[in-house]
N, CA, C and O atoms as CSV, one atom per row, in Angstrom:
chain,resi,resn,atom,element,x,y,z
A,1,MET,N,N,34.467,-1.732,12.857
A,1,MET,CA,C,33.903,-0.832,12.610
A,1,MET,C,C,33.338,-0.772,10.793
A,1,MET,O,O,34.392,-0.712,10.160
A,2,ASN,N,N,32.520,-0.769,10.102
A,2,ASN,CA,C,32.812,-0.685,8.788
A,2,ASN,C,C,32.976,0.610,8.501
A,2,ASN,O,O,32.219,1.356,9.122
A,3,THR,N,N,34.006,1.306,7.476
A,3,THR,CA,C,33.991,2.218,6.811
A,3,THR,C,C,33.184,2.591,5.626
A,3,THR,O,O,32.705,1.786,4.827
A,4,LEU,N,N,33.097,3.635,5.590
A,4,LEU,CA,C,32.276,4.277,4.287
A,4,LEU,C,C,33.505,4.328,3.082
A,4,LEU,O,O,34.602,4.834,3.320
A,5,GLN,N,N,33.175,3.766,1.842
A,5,GLN,CA,C,33.939,3.767,0.748
A,5,GLN,C,C,34.260,5.405,0.267
A,5,GLN,O,O,33.395,6.275,0.165
A,6,LEU,N,N,34.920,5.484,0.148
A,6,LEU,CA,C,34.895,7.325,-0.433
A,6,LEU,C,C,36.233,7.707,-1.158
A,6,LEU,O,O,37.392,7.333,-0.981
A,7,LEU,N,N,35.750,8.444,-1.895
A,7,LEU,CA,C,37.088,8.668,-2.705
A,7,LEU,C,C,38.475,9.303,-2.295
A,7,LEU,O,O,38.536,9.904,-1.222
A,8,SER,N,N,39.499,9.207,-3.033
A,8,SER,CA,C,40.848,9.466,-2.020
A,8,SER,C,C,40.740,11.678,-2.119
A,8,SER,O,O,40.363,12.451,-2.999
A,9,ASN,N,N,41.158,11.820,-1.064
A,9,ASN,CA,C,41.521,13.459,-0.606
A,9,ASN,C,C,42.019,14.035,-1.435
A,9,ASN,O,O,42.043,15.242,-1.196
A,10,ARG,N,N,42.778,13.548,-3.016
A,10,ARG,CA,C,43.188,14.330,-3.778
A,10,ARG,C,C,42.370,14.700,-4.862
A,10,ARG,O,O,42.842,15.366,-5.783
A,11,PHE,N,N,41.030,14.289,-4.851
A,11,PHE,CA,C,39.712,14.735,-5.519
A,11,PHE,C,C,39.314,16.068,-4.965
A,11,PHE,O,O,39.254,17.069,-5.680
A,12,LYS,N,N,39.025,16.073,-3.596
A,12,LYS,CA,C,38.815,17.317,-2.886
A,12,LYS,C,C,39.142,18.285,-3.512
A,12,LYS,O,O,38.229,19.093,-3.681
A,13,THR,N,N,40.175,18.562,-3.973
A,13,THR,CA,C,40.992,20.281,-4.162
A,13,THR,C,C,40.030,19.463,-5.754
A,13,THR,O,O,38.814,19.608,-5.626
A,14,ILE,N,N,40.246,19.062,-6.458
A,14,ILE,CA,C,39.246,19.451,-7.672
A,14,ILE,C,C,38.347,19.389,-7.661
A,14,ILE,O,O,37.906,20.057,-8.596
A,15,GLY,N,N,37.402,18.826,-6.977
A,15,GLY,CA,C,35.828,18.900,-6.692
A,15,GLY,C,C,35.936,20.172,-6.245
A,15,GLY,O,O,35.502,20.839,-7.184
A,16,TRP,N,N,36.366,21.173,-5.069
A,16,TRP,CA,C,36.054,22.689,-5.522
A,16,TRP,C,C,36.520,23.996,-5.868
A,16,TRP,O,O,36.305,25.161,-5.535
A,17,LEU,N,N,37.848,22.816,-7.333
A,17,LEU,CA,C,37.465,24.084,-8.357
A,17,LEU,C,C,36.396,23.562,-9.440
A,17,LEU,O,O,36.080,24.276,-10.391
A,18,ILE,N,N,35.983,22.577,-9.290
A,18,ILE,CA,C,34.826,22.321,-10.240
A,18,ILE,C,C,33.101,23.151,-9.410
A,18,ILE,O,O,32.188,23.821,-9.891
A,19,PHE,N,N,33.305,22.790,-8.460
A,19,PHE,CA,C,31.911,22.899,-7.705
A,19,PHE,C,C,31.866,24.350,-7.048
A,19,PHE,O,O,30.780,24.613,-6.532
A,20,ILE,N,N,32.676,25.172,-6.984
A,20,ILE,CA,C,32.388,26.368,-7.006
A,20,ILE,C,C,31.765,26.973,-7.842
A,20,ILE,O,O,30.553,27.179,-7.777
A,21,PRO,N,N,32.702,27.437,-8.976
A,21,PRO,CA,C,32.714,28.476,-10.250
A,21,PRO,C,C,31.469,27.947,-10.475
A,21,PRO,O,O,30.660,28.869,-10.367
A,22,SER,N,N,30.764,26.621,-10.810
A,22,SER,CA,C,29.782,26.263,-11.091
A,22,SER,C,C,28.705,26.084,-10.750
A,22,SER,O,O,27.775,25.734,-11.475
A,23,LEU,N,N,28.656,26.378,-9.162
A,23,LEU,CA,C,27.229,26.578,-8.239
A,23,LEU,C,C,27.433,28.007,-8.871
A,23,LEU,O,O,26.749,28.102,-9.890
A,24,ILE,N,N,28.262,29.322,-8.555
A,24,ILE,CA,C,28.102,30.819,-9.043
A,24,ILE,C,C,27.795,30.849,-10.439
A,24,ILE,O,O,26.614,31.077,-10.705
A,25,LEU,N,N,28.638,30.658,-11.460
A,25,LEU,CA,C,27.881,30.682,-12.800
A,25,LEU,C,C,26.387,30.198,-13.082
A,25,LEU,O,O,25.723,30.841,-13.894
A,26,GLY,N,N,25.795,29.012,-12.397
A,26,GLY,CA,C,24.838,28.147,-12.611
A,26,GLY,C,C,23.919,28.864,-12.420
A,26,GLY,O,O,22.934,28.687,-13.137
A,27,LEU,N,N,23.888,29.712,-11.609
A,27,LEU,CA,C,22.865,30.678,-10.404
A,27,LEU,C,C,23.170,32.071,-11.969
A,27,LEU,O,O,22.250,32.265,-12.764
A,28,ILE,N,N,23.913,32.489,-12.048
A,28,ILE,CA,C,24.020,33.537,-12.855
A,28,ILE,C,C,23.662,33.125,-14.169
A,28,ILE,O,O,23.353,34.053,-14.916
A,29,SER,N,N,23.620,31.871,-14.693
A,29,SER,CA,C,23.023,31.541,-16.233
A,29,SER,C,C,21.604,31.590,-16.063
A,29,SER,O,O,20.977,31.827,-17.096
A,30,LEU,N,N,20.698,31.364,-14.629
A,30,LEU,CA,C,19.598,31.286,-14.739
A,30,LEU,C,C,18.936,32.491,-14.747
A,30,LEU,O,O,17.737,32.614,-14.997
A,31,ILE,N,N,19.821,33.527,-14.433
A,31,ILE,CA,C,19.296,35.106,-14.695
A,31,ILE,C,C,19.235,35.371,-16.336
A,31,ILE,O,O,18.911,36.431,-16.871
A,32,GLY,N,N,19.585,34.273,-16.926
A,32,GLY,CA,C,19.492,34.365,-18.189
A,32,GLY,C,C,20.182,35.592,-18.707
A,32,GLY,O,O,19.488,36.325,-19.411
A,33,ILE,N,N,21.588,35.993,-18.456
A,33,ILE,CA,C,22.686,36.569,-19.274
A,33,ILE,C,C,23.449,36.079,-19.815
A,33,ILE,O,O,24.082,36.682,-20.682
A,34,MET,N,N,23.668,34.880,-19.530
A,34,MET,CA,C,24.724,33.839,-20.955
A,34,MET,C,C,23.721,32.719,-21.232
A,34,MET,O,O,23.576,31.758,-20.476
A,35,ASN,N,N,22.890,32.946,-22.613
A,35,ASN,CA,C,22.314,32.339,-23.183
A,35,ASN,C,C,23.003,32.027,-24.559
A,35,ASN,O,O,23.384,32.628,-25.563
A,36,VAL,N,N,22.949,30.721,-24.034
A,36,VAL,CA,C,23.763,29.890,-25.939
A,36,VAL,C,C,22.913,28.367,-26.018
A,36,VAL,O,O,23.027,27.322,-25.376
A,37,GLU,N,N,22.111,28.756,-27.017
A,37,GLU,CA,C,21.469,27.495,-27.785
A,37,GLU,C,C,21.916,26.751,-27.864
A,37,GLU,O,O,23.061,27.023,-27.503
A,38,ILE,N,N,21.820,25.029,-28.334
A,38,ILE,CA,C,22.956,24.637,-29.079
A,38,ILE,C,C,21.781,23.671,-29.701
A,38,ILE,O,O,20.659,23.913,-29.258
A,39,SER,N,N,21.865,22.780,-30.513
A,39,SER,CA,C,21.152,21.943,-31.059
A,39,SER,C,C,21.383,20.576,-30.484
A,39,SER,O,O,22.546,20.340,-30.812
A,40,LEU,N,N,20.925,19.518,-29.797
A,40,LEU,CA,C,21.539,18.271,-29.685
A,40,LEU,C,C,19.923,17.134,-29.793
A,40,LEU,O,O,18.708,17.329,-29.796
A,41,PRO,N,N,20.777,16.044,-29.862
A,41,PRO,CA,C,19.225,15.169,-29.563
A,41,PRO,C,C,18.753,14.940,-28.540
A,41,PRO,O,O,19.542,14.623,-27.650
A,42,VAL,N,N,17.176,14.998,-28.184
A,42,VAL,CA,C,17.298,15.033,-26.840
A,42,VAL,C,C,15.914,13.159,-26.763
A,42,VAL,O,O,15.145,12.640,-27.572
A,43,ILE,N,N,16.120,13.011,-26.083
A,43,ILE,CA,C,15.284,11.869,-25.134
A,43,ILE,C,C,13.602,11.818,-25.218
A,43,ILE,O,O,12.724,11.047,-25.605
A,44,TYR,N,N,13.723,13.063,-24.642
A,44,TYR,CA,C,12.100,13.777,-24.954
A,44,TYR,C,C,11.757,14.828,-24.962
A,44,TYR,O,O,12.006,15.562,-24.005
A,45,SER,N,N,11.098,15.241,-25.994
A,45,SER,CA,C,10.406,16.342,-26.731
A,45,SER,C,C,9.014,16.754,-26.672
A,45,SER,O,O,8.004,16.106,-26.948
A,46,SER,N,N,9.165,18.161,-26.191
A,46,SER,CA,C,7.402,18.744,-26.059
A,46,SER,C,C,6.269,18.003,-26.555
A,46,SER,O,O,5.211,17.885,-25.935
A,47,GLY,N,N,6.474,17.589,-27.498
A,47,GLY,CA,C,5.412,17.002,-28.216
A,47,GLY,C,C,5.098,15.593,-28.187
A,47,GLY,O,O,4.002,15.159,-28.541
A,48,PHE,N,N,6.243,14.727,-27.683
A,48,PHE,CA,C,6.413,13.712,-27.595
A,48,PHE,C,C,4.751,12.786,-27.556
A,48,PHE,O,O,4.735,11.833,-28.336
A,49,PHE,N,N,4.024,12.906,-27.105
A,49,PHE,CA,C,2.697,12.271,-26.338
A,49,PHE,C,C,1.604,13.113,-27.216
A,49,PHE,O,O,0.483,12.624,-27.075
A,50,ASN,N,N,1.620,13.827,-27.762
A,50,ASN,CA,C,0.654,14.530,-28.390
A,50,ASN,C,C,0.649,14.319,-29.829
A,50,ASN,O,O,-0.326,13.846,-30.413
A,51,ASP,N,N,1.766,14.676,-30.427
A,51,ASP,CA,C,1.791,14.927,-32.275
A,51,ASP,C,C,2.981,14.299,-32.882
A,51,ASP,O,O,4.176,14.464,-32.635
A,52,GLU,N,N,2.369,13.531,-33.742
A,52,GLU,CA,C,3.146,12.477,-34.671
A,52,GLU,C,C,4.452,13.229,-35.170
A,52,GLU,O,O,5.522,12.635,-35.297
A,53,ASN,N,N,4.292,14.536,-35.434
A,53,ASN,CA,C,5.425,15.351,-36.341
A,53,ASN,C,C,6.944,15.097,-34.623
A,53,ASN,O,O,8.105,15.492,-34.733
A,54,GLN,N,N,6.561,14.617,-33.742
A,54,GLN,CA,C,7.957,14.626,-33.081
A,54,GLN,C,C,7.900,13.705,-32.562
A,54,GLN,O,O,6.801,13.204,-32.323
A,55,GLY,N,N,9.048,13.124,-32.186
A,55,GLY,CA,C,9.601,11.596,-32.029
A,55,GLY,C,C,10.835,11.321,-30.534
A,55,GLY,O,O,11.513,12.155,-29.935
A,56,PHE,N,N,10.755,10.298,-30.396
A,56,PHE,CA,C,11.431,9.910,-29.352
A,56,PHE,C,C,12.974,10.654,-29.240
A,56,PHE,O,O,13.358,11.199,-28.206
A,57,LEU,N,N,13.653,10.586,-30.295
A,57,LEU,CA,C,15.090,11.238,-30.785
A,57,LEU,C,C,14.827,12.093,-31.162
A,57,LEU,O,O,14.651,11.715,-32.320
A,58,LYS,N,N,14.513,13.564,-31.183
A,58,LYS,CA,C,14.723,14.379,-31.959
A,58,LYS,C,C,15.786,15.550,-31.446
A,58,LYS,O,O,16.321,15.714,-30.349
A,59,THR,N,N,15.869,16.274,-32.649
A,59,THR,CA,C,17.396,17.381,-32.353
A,59,THR,C,C,16.111,18.694,-32.296
A,59,THR,O,O,15.180,19.040,-33.024
A,60,THR,N,N,16.686,19.128,-31.022
A,60,THR,CA,C,16.056,20.297,-30.838
A,60,THR,C,C,16.980,21.468,-29.404
A,60,THR,O,O,17.621,21.284,-28.370
A,61,GLU,N,N,16.667,22.212,-29.936
A,61,GLU,CA,C,17.657,23.056,-29.156
A,61,GLU,C,C,17.358,23.863,-27.665
A,61,GLU,O,O,16.559,24.713,-27.271
A,62,ILE,N,N,18.400,23.138,-27.129
A,62,ILE,CA,C,18.748,23.542,-25.639
A,62,ILE,C,C,19.324,24.739,-24.704
A,62,ILE,O,O,20.204,25.095,-25.488
A,63,ASP,N,N,19.414,25.288,-24.017
A,63,ASP,CA,C,19.978,26.287,-23.476
A,63,ASP,C,C,21.236,25.396,-22.543
A,63,ASP,O,O,21.129,24.512,-21.693
A,64,LEU,N,N,22.436,26.086,-23.144
A,64,LEU,CA,C,23.423,24.712,-22.895
A,64,LEU,C,C,24.000,25.300,-21.322
A,64,LEU,O,O,24.455,24.424,-20.586
A,65,PHE,N,N,23.995,26.408,-20.911
A,65,PHE,CA,C,24.838,26.849,-19.628
A,65,PHE,C,C,24.004,26.286,-18.623
A,65,PHE,O,O,24.602,25.623,-17.774
A,66,PRO,N,N,22.817,26.382,-18.512
A,66,PRO,CA,C,22.219,25.807,-17.232
A,66,PRO,C,C,22.439,24.566,-17.267
A,66,PRO,O,O,23.031,24.081,-16.303
A,67,ASN,N,N,22.065,23.762,-18.289
A,67,ASN,CA,C,22.391,21.752,-18.623
A,67,ASN,C,C,24.269,22.066,-18.143
A,67,ASN,O,O,24.666,21.045,-17.581
A,68,LEU,N,N,24.824,22.590,-18.184
A,68,LEU,CA,C,26.252,22.509,-18.271
A,68,LEU,C,C,26.545,22.426,-17.155
A,68,LEU,O,O,26.874,21.291,-16.812
A,69,PHE,N,N,26.576,23.473,-16.113
A,69,PHE,CA,C,26.698,23.685,-15.374
A,69,PHE,C,C,26.059,23.241,-13.644
A,69,PHE,O,O,26.522,23.480,-12.529
A,70,GLY,N,N,24.774,22.488,-14.114
A,70,GLY,CA,C,24.107,21.494,-13.170
A,70,GLY,C,C,24.789,20.060,-12.970
A,70,GLY,O,O,24.958,19.351,-11.978
A,71,VAL,N,N,25.108,19.930,-14.310
A,71,VAL,CA,C,26.017,18.915,-15.044
A,71,VAL,C,C,27.613,18.919,-13.966
A,71,VAL,O,O,27.947,18.051,-13.159
A,72,LEU,N,N,28.246,20.019,-14.272
A,72,LEU,CA,C,29.368,20.052,-13.205
A,72,LEU,C,C,28.787,20.352,-11.629
A,72,LEU,O,O,28.873,19.511,-10.733
A,73,ILE,N,N,28.490,21.013,-11.543
A,73,ILE,CA,C,27.481,21.471,-9.506
A,73,ILE,C,C,27.701,19.901,-9.353
A,73,ILE,O,O,28.544,19.599,-8.508
A,74,ILE,N,N,27.066,18.821,-10.046
A,74,ILE,CA,C,26.902,17.205,-9.234
A,74,ILE,C,C,28.336,16.651,-9.023
A,74,ILE,O,O,28.850,16.167,-8.015
A,75,ILE,N,N,28.869,16.879,-10.359
A,75,ILE,CA,C,30.604,15.842,-10.436
A,75,ILE,C,C,31.424,17.195,-9.472
A,75,ILE,O,O,32.419,16.747,-8.901
A,76,GLY,N,N,31.239,18.401,-9.257
A,76,GLY,CA,C,32.075,19.037,-8.162
A,76,GLY,C,C,31.212,18.547,-7.016
A,76,GLY,O,O,31.864,17.868,-6.223
A,77,GLY,N,N,30.039,18.684,-6.726
A,77,GLY,CA,C,29.786,18.604,-5.516
A,77,GLY,C,C,29.700,16.657,-4.918
A,77,GLY,O,O,29.328,16.136,-3.866
A,78,ILE,N,N,30.040,16.315,-5.720
A,78,ILE,CA,C,30.045,14.138,-5.131
A,78,ILE,C,C,32.277,14.483,-5.136
A,78,ILE,O,O,32.714,14.019,-4.083
A,79,LEU,N,N,33.053,14.897,-5.720
A,79,LEU,CA,C,33.977,15.170,-5.399
A,79,LEU,C,C,34.508,15.851,-4.213
A,79,LEU,O,O,35.563,15.458,-3.715
A,80,VAL,N,N,33.875,16.816,-3.736
A,80,VAL,CA,C,33.708,17.465,-2.958
A,80,VAL,C,C,33.485,16.792,-1.296
A,80,VAL,O,O,34.087,16.756,-0.223
A,81,GLY,N,N,32.392,16.386,-1.821
A,81,GLY,CA,C,31.202,15.702,-0.746
A,81,GLY,C,C,32.215,14.060,-0.690
A,81,GLY,O,O,32.935,13.651,0.221
A,82,PHE,N,N,32.133,13.895,-1.038
A,82,PHE,CA,C,32.490,12.392,-0.749
A,82,PHE,C,C,34.213,12.224,-1.063
A,82,PHE,O,O,34.439,11.187,-1.686
A,83,SER,N,N,35.053,12.778,-0.850
A,83,SER,CA,C,36.556,12.674,-0.797
A,83,SER,C,C,37.091,12.605,0.703
A,83,SER,O,O,36.733,13.349,1.616
A,84,LYS,N,N,37.886,11.716,0.768
A,84,LYS,CA,C,38.053,11.714,2.452
A,84,LYS,C,C,38.710,12.683,2.704
A,84,LYS,O,O,39.312,13.293,1.821
A,85,GLU,N,N,38.733,13.007,3.889
A,85,GLU,CA,C,39.590,13.821,4.530
A,85,GLU,C,C,41.000,13.606,5.157
A,85,GLU,O,O,41.420,12.510,5.527
A,86,LYS,N,N,41.582,14.614,5.222
A,86,LYS,CA,C,43.338,13.702,5.815
A,86,LYS,C,C,43.420,12.834,6.635
A,86,LYS,O,O,44.114,11.824,6.520
A,87,ILE,N,N,42.609,13.166,7.714
A,87,ILE,CA,C,42.904,11.897,8.468
A,87,ILE,C,C,41.211,12.026,8.982
A,87,ILE,O,O,40.585,12.894,9.590
A,88,GLU,N,N,40.825,10.587,8.350
A,88,GLU,CA,C,39.463,10.619,8.180
A,88,GLU,C,C,39.145,9.360,9.300
A,88,GLU,O,O,39.565,8.210,9.171
A,89,ASP,N,N,38.312,9.854,10.414
A,89,ASP,CA,C,37.756,9.144,11.221
A,89,ASP,C,C,37.021,9.029,12.191
A,89,ASP,O,O,36.813,10.210,12.467
A,90,GLU,N,N,36.516,8.485,12.858
A,90,GLU,CA,C,35.016,7.772,13.209
A,90,GLU,C,C,34.329,9.636,13.859
A,90,GLU,O,O,33.225,9.559,14.399
A,91,TYR,N,N,34.648,10.383,13.822
A,91,TYR,CA,C,34.472,11.707,14.647
A,91,TYR,C,C,34.068,12.192,12.923
A,91,TYR,O,O,32.900,12.410,12.602
A,92,ILE,N,N,35.331,12.319,11.844
A,92,ILE,CA,C,34.843,12.636,10.646
A,92,ILE,C,C,33.446,11.702,10.152
A,92,ILE,O,O,32.915,11.925,9.064
A,93,SER,N,N,33.021,10.815,10.936
A,93,SER,CA,C,32.236,10.007,10.287
A,93,SER,C,C,30.799,10.054,10.437
A,93,SER,O,O,29.696,9.930,9.905
A,94,SER,N,N,31.512,10.323,11.542
A,94,SER,CA,C,29.995,11.294,12.813
A,94,SER,C,C,29.133,12.275,11.751
A,94,SER,O,O,28.047,12.032,11.226
A,95,LEU,N,N,30.079,13.595,11.599
A,95,LEU,CA,C,30.259,14.663,10.925
A,95,LEU,C,C,29.662,14.160,9.784
A,95,LEU,O,O,28.623,14.716,9.429
A,96,ARG,N,N,30.010,13.390,9.239
A,96,ARG,CA,C,29.077,13.390,7.887
A,96,ARG,C,C,28.008,12.757,7.993
A,96,ARG,O,O,27.092,13.333,7.406
A,97,LEU,N,N,27.658,11.633,8.583
A,97,LEU,CA,C,26.545,11.250,8.929
A,97,LEU,C,C,24.798,12.549,9.214
A,97,LEU,O,O,23.627,12.638,8.845
A,98,LYS,N,N,26.153,13.500,10.399
A,98,LYS,CA,C,24.812,14.244,10.859
A,98,LYS,C,C,24.779,15.396,9.871
A,98,LYS,O,O,23.791,16.129,9.911
A,99,SER,N,N,25.754,15.650,8.975
A,99,SER,CA,C,25.470,16.967,7.842
A,99,SER,C,C,24.493,16.524,7.343
A,99,SER,O,O,23.460,17.157,7.560
A,100,ILE,N,N,24.376,14.934,6.243
A,100,ILE,CA,C,23.742,14.254,5.286
A,100,ILE,C,C,21.770,14.218,6.177
A,100,ILE,O,O,20.676,14.281,5.616
A,101,PHE,N,N,22.091,14.104,7.572
A,101,PHE,CA,C,20.659,13.819,7.854
A,101,PHE,C,C,20.317,15.522,8.115
A,101,PHE,O,O,19.193,15.845,7.731
A,102,TRP,N,N,20.993,16.417,8.604
A,102,TRP,CA,C,20.120,17.659,8.393
A,102,TRP,C,C,20.205,17.995,7.380
A,102,TRP,O,O,19.342,18.853,7.193
A,103,SER,N,N,20.997,17.762,6.196
A,103,SER,CA,C,20.604,18.391,4.710
A,103,SER,C,C,19.509,17.690,4.305
A,103,SER,O,O,18.654,18.208,3.586
A,104,LEU,N,N,19.442,16.518,4.707
A,104,LEU,CA,C,17.939,15.570,4.002
A,104,LEU,C,C,16.346,16.585,4.910
A,104,LEU,O,O,15.235,16.813,4.432
A,105,ILE,N,N,16.713,16.831,5.813
A,105,ILE,CA,C,15.562,17.072,6.952
A,105,ILE,C,C,15.320,18.934,6.231
A,105,ILE,O,O,14.225,19.450,6.005
A,106,VAL,N,N,16.669,19.578,6.019
A,106,VAL,CA,C,16.356,20.933,5.630
A,106,VAL,C,C,15.808,21.009,4.210
A,106,VAL,O,O,14.926,21.741,3.761
A,107,SER,N,N,16.418,20.237,3.715
A,107,SER,CA,C,15.865,19.835,2.120
A,107,SER,C,C,14.206,19.527,1.945
A,107,SER,O,O,13.477,20.183,1.202
A,108,TYR,N,N,13.737,18.313,2.844
A,108,TYR,CA,C,12.580,18.262,2.523
A,108,TYR,C,C,11.423,19.065,3.602
A,108,TYR,O,O,10.305,18.549,3.573
A,109,SER,N,N,11.577,20.196,4.485
A,109,SER,CA,C,10.984,20.476,4.873
A,109,SER,C,C,11.121,21.951,4.079
A,109,SER,O,O,10.469,22.865,4.584
A,110,ILE,N,N,11.801,22.221,3.047
A,110,ILE,CA,C,11.967,23.552,1.364
A,110,ILE,C,C,10.823,22.866,0.979
A,110,ILE,O,O,9.738,23.424,1.143
A,111,VAL,N,N,10.888,21.466,0.371
A,111,VAL,CA,C,10.208,20.872,-0.545
A,111,VAL,C,C,8.496,20.938,0.046
A,111,VAL,O,O,7.552,21.419,-0.581
A,112,LEU,N,N,8.465,20.532,0.926
A,112,LEU,CA,C,7.159,20.618,2.253
A,112,LEU,C,C,6.625,21.960,2.325
A,112,LEU,O,O,5.512,21.985,2.851
A,113,LEU,N,N,6.928,22.718,2.080
A,113,LEU,CA,C,6.534,24.314,2.237
A,113,LEU,C,C,6.702,24.461,0.806
A,113,LEU,O,O,5.482,24.539,0.665
A,114,LEU,N,N,7.127,24.568,-0.372
A,114,LEU,CA,C,6.803,25.071,-1.725
A,114,LEU,C,C,5.895,24.114,-2.269
A,114,LEU,O,O,5.232,24.555,-3.208
A,115,PHE,N,N,5.688,22.995,-1.964
A,115,PHE,CA,C,3.979,22.513,-1.884
A,115,PHE,C,C,3.077,22.914,-1.713
A,115,PHE,O,O,2.134,22.791,-2.495
A,116,ILE,N,N,3.021,23.746,-0.277
A,116,ILE,CA,C,1.808,24.233,0.099
A,116,ILE,C,C,1.712,26.087,-0.375
A,116,ILE,O,O,0.810,26.908,-0.217
A,117,THR,N,N,3.135,26.199,-1.016
A,117,THR,CA,C,2.707,27.877,-1.184
A,117,THR,C,C,3.301,28.206,-3.162
A,117,THR,O,O,3.200,29.199,-3.882
A,118,VAL,N,N,3.724,27.207,-3.328
A,118,VAL,CA,C,3.948,27.624,-5.177
A,118,VAL,C,C,3.564,26.327,-5.845
A,118,VAL,O,O,3.446,25.120,-5.633
A,119,PHE,N,N,3.420,27.371,-6.885
A,119,PHE,CA,C,2.103,26.677,-7.805
A,119,PHE,C,C,2.475,26.961,-9.729
A,119,PHE,O,O,3.271,27.769,-10.209
A,120,GLY,N,N,1.840,26.266,-10.243
A,120,GLY,CA,C,1.728,26.877,-11.561
A,120,GLY,C,C,3.638,26.453,-11.959
A,120,GLY,O,O,4.228,25.761,-11.129
A,121,SER,N,N,4.365,26.911,-13.161
A,121,SER,CA,C,5.587,26.604,-13.909
A,121,SER,C,C,6.658,27.354,-13.169
A,121,SER,O,O,7.773,27.426,-13.684
A,122,LEU,N,N,6.366,28.050,-11.741
A,122,LEU,CA,C,7.287,28.194,-10.878
A,122,LEU,C,C,7.451,26.970,-9.865
A,122,LEU,O,O,8.478,26.853,-9.196
A,123,PHE,N,N,6.642,26.277,-9.801
A,123,PHE,CA,C,7.051,25.005,-9.107
A,123,PHE,C,C,7.956,24.086,-10.001
A,123,PHE,O,O,8.873,23.425,-9.514
A,124,LEU,N,N,7.741,24.084,-10.927
A,124,LEU,CA,C,8.762,23.133,-11.439
A,124,LEU,C,C,10.108,23.673,-11.748
A,124,LEU,O,O,11.067,22.902,-11.750
A,125,THR,N,N,10.262,24.958,-12.016
A,125,THR,CA,C,11.624,25.505,-12.432
A,125,THR,C,C,12.295,25.717,-10.409
A,125,THR,O,O,13.421,26.074,-10.065
A,126,VAL,N,N,11.367,25.422,-9.693
A,126,VAL,CA,C,12.262,25.607,-8.278
A,126,VAL,C,C,12.137,23.995,-8.060
A,126,VAL,O,O,13.083,23.552,-7.410
A,127,MET,N,N,11.302,23.150,-8.410
A,127,MET,CA,C,12.007,21.863,-7.803
A,127,MET,C,C,13.302,21.045,-8.734
A,127,MET,O,O,13.916,20.001,-8.510
A,128,ILE,N,N,13.383,22.118,-9.932
A,128,ILE,CA,C,14.588,21.645,-10.910
A,128,ILE,C,C,15.782,22.151,-9.952
A,128,ILE,O,O,16.657,21.328,-9.684
A,129,LEU,N,N,15.881,23.526,-9.389
A,129,LEU,CA,C,16.752,23.648,-8.243
A,129,LEU,C,C,16.655,22.952,-7.233
A,129,LEU,O,O,17.761,22.571,-6.848
A,130,ILE,N,N,15.797,22.599,-6.605
A,130,ILE,CA,C,15.739,22.004,-5.193
A,130,ILE,C,C,16.458,20.282,-5.330
A,130,ILE,O,O,16.699,19.435,-4.470
A,131,ILE,N,N,16.588,20.295,-6.442
A,131,ILE,CA,C,16.990,18.756,-6.806
A,131,ILE,C,C,18.699,18.436,-6.529
A,131,ILE,O,O,19.145,17.290,-6.485
A,132,PHE,N,N,19.679,19.878,-6.329
A,132,PHE,CA,C,20.592,19.924,-6.111
A,132,PHE,C,C,21.102,20.468,-4.691
A,132,PHE,O,O,22.292,20.435,-4.375
A,133,LEU,N,N,19.646,21.190,-3.506
A,133,LEU,CA,C,19.877,21.176,-3.008
A,133,LEU,C,C,20.508,20.503,-1.322
A,133,LEU,O,O,21.018,21.038,-0.337
A,134,PRO,N,N,20.127,19.064,-1.695
A,134,PRO,CA,C,20.892,18.307,-0.290
A,134,PRO,C,C,21.923,18.118,-0.390
A,134,PRO,O,O,22.575,17.843,0.617
A,135,LEU,N,N,22.747,18.205,-2.119
A,135,LEU,CA,C,24.262,17.864,-1.928
A,135,LEU,C,C,25.167,19.245,-1.781
A,135,LEU,O,O,26.389,19.306,-1.648
A,136,VAL,N,N,24.361,20.171,-1.833
A,136,VAL,CA,C,24.405,21.833,-1.933
A,136,VAL,C,C,24.899,21.885,0.047
A,136,VAL,O,O,25.995,22.085,0.570
A,137,LEU,N,N,23.676,21.636,0.601
A,137,LEU,CA,C,23.619,22.019,2.161
A,137,LEU,C,C,24.459,20.674,2.671
A,137,LEU,O,O,24.769,20.865,3.847
A,138,TYR,N,N,24.807,19.731,2.329
A,138,TYR,CA,C,25.414,18.524,2.754
A,138,TYR,C,C,26.903,19.202,2.467
A,138,TYR,O,O,27.577,19.092,3.492
A,139,ILE,N,N,27.310,19.573,1.875
A,139,ILE,CA,C,28.802,19.981,1.250
A,139,ILE,C,C,29.113,21.179,2.184
A,139,ILE,O,O,30.275,21.243,2.586
A,140,PHE,N,N,28.143,22.248,2.634
A,140,PHE,CA,C,28.554,23.230,3.207
A,140,PHE,C,C,28.394,22.733,4.626
A,140,PHE,O,O,29.329,22.948,5.396
A,141,ARG,N,N,27.165,21.998,5.134
A,141,ARG,CA,C,27.162,22.263,6.042
A,141,ARG,C,C,28.499,21.252,7.079
A,141,ARG,O,O,28.961,21.693,8.131
A,142,PHE,N,N,28.906,19.885,6.467
A,142,PHE,CA,C,29.974,19.271,6.912
A,142,PHE,C,C,31.075,20.049,6.676
A,142,PHE,O,O,31.911,19.881,7.564
A,143,ASN,N,N,31.325,20.631,6.056
A,143,ASN,CA,C,32.546,21.529,6.090
A,143,ASN,C,C,32.874,22.675,6.797
A,143,ASN,O,O,33.995,23.161,6.945
A,144,TYR,N,N,31.414,23.215,7.380
A,144,TYR,CA,C,31.068,24.391,8.503
A,144,TYR,C,C,31.863,23.657,9.905
A,144,TYR,O,O,32.837,24.042,10.551
A,145,LEU,N,N,30.857,22.261,10.069
A,145,LEU,CA,C,30.927,21.405,11.199
A,145,LEU,C,C,32.677,21.281,11.305
A,145,LEU,O,O,33.508,21.533,12.177
A,146,LEU,N,N,32.712,20.789,10.006
A,146,LEU,CA,C,34.439,20.534,10.462
A,146,LEU,C,C,35.491,21.671,10.391
A,146,LEU,O,O,36.624,21.395,10.785
A,147,LEU,N,N,35.203,23.084,9.870
A,147,LEU,CA,C,35.781,24.472,10.774
A,147,LEU,C,C,35.549,24.525,12.123
A,147,LEU,O,O,36.463,24.581,12.946
A,148,LYS,N,N,34.198,24.509,12.449
A,148,LYS,CA,C,34.267,24.736,13.952
A,148,LYS,C,C,34.772,24.577,14.996
A,148,LYS,O,O,35.148,25.206,15.986
A,149,LYS,N,N,34.659,22.609,14.193
A,149,LYS,CA,C,36.152,21.949,15.506
A,149,LYS,C,C,36.951,22.205,15.722
A,149,LYS,O,O,37.595,21.578,16.562
């Protein structure tokens, strides 16, 4: 049987130390409690398509914390979700597959519901959050099934 190419088990602890605080702080930063704007060159600026004064790489103000925590959630999530367990066998591989399948079904069911019910700028905000949903659901579902076993 072909085995999955997973990261070493030692990355799982590092991943949890990055993932959980970043997830909590990322949700808190969406409330607007932590606002730090910094100037960075960006690839796309809001006036790129309709204003000659804007360019492809222009310096603009961005909110640091939602972007920083988004990057850390993804890095921590990959380290947690795709690191080997101490005992990696066919049962664990089966749990991984079931967890990924379940997370995709739930994620796309939520996306379908949102397409029908949410409109305007709120839709864009919700879709940005949905980017993280499959990874977060997979991690929590997989670890729930491991604990349940």
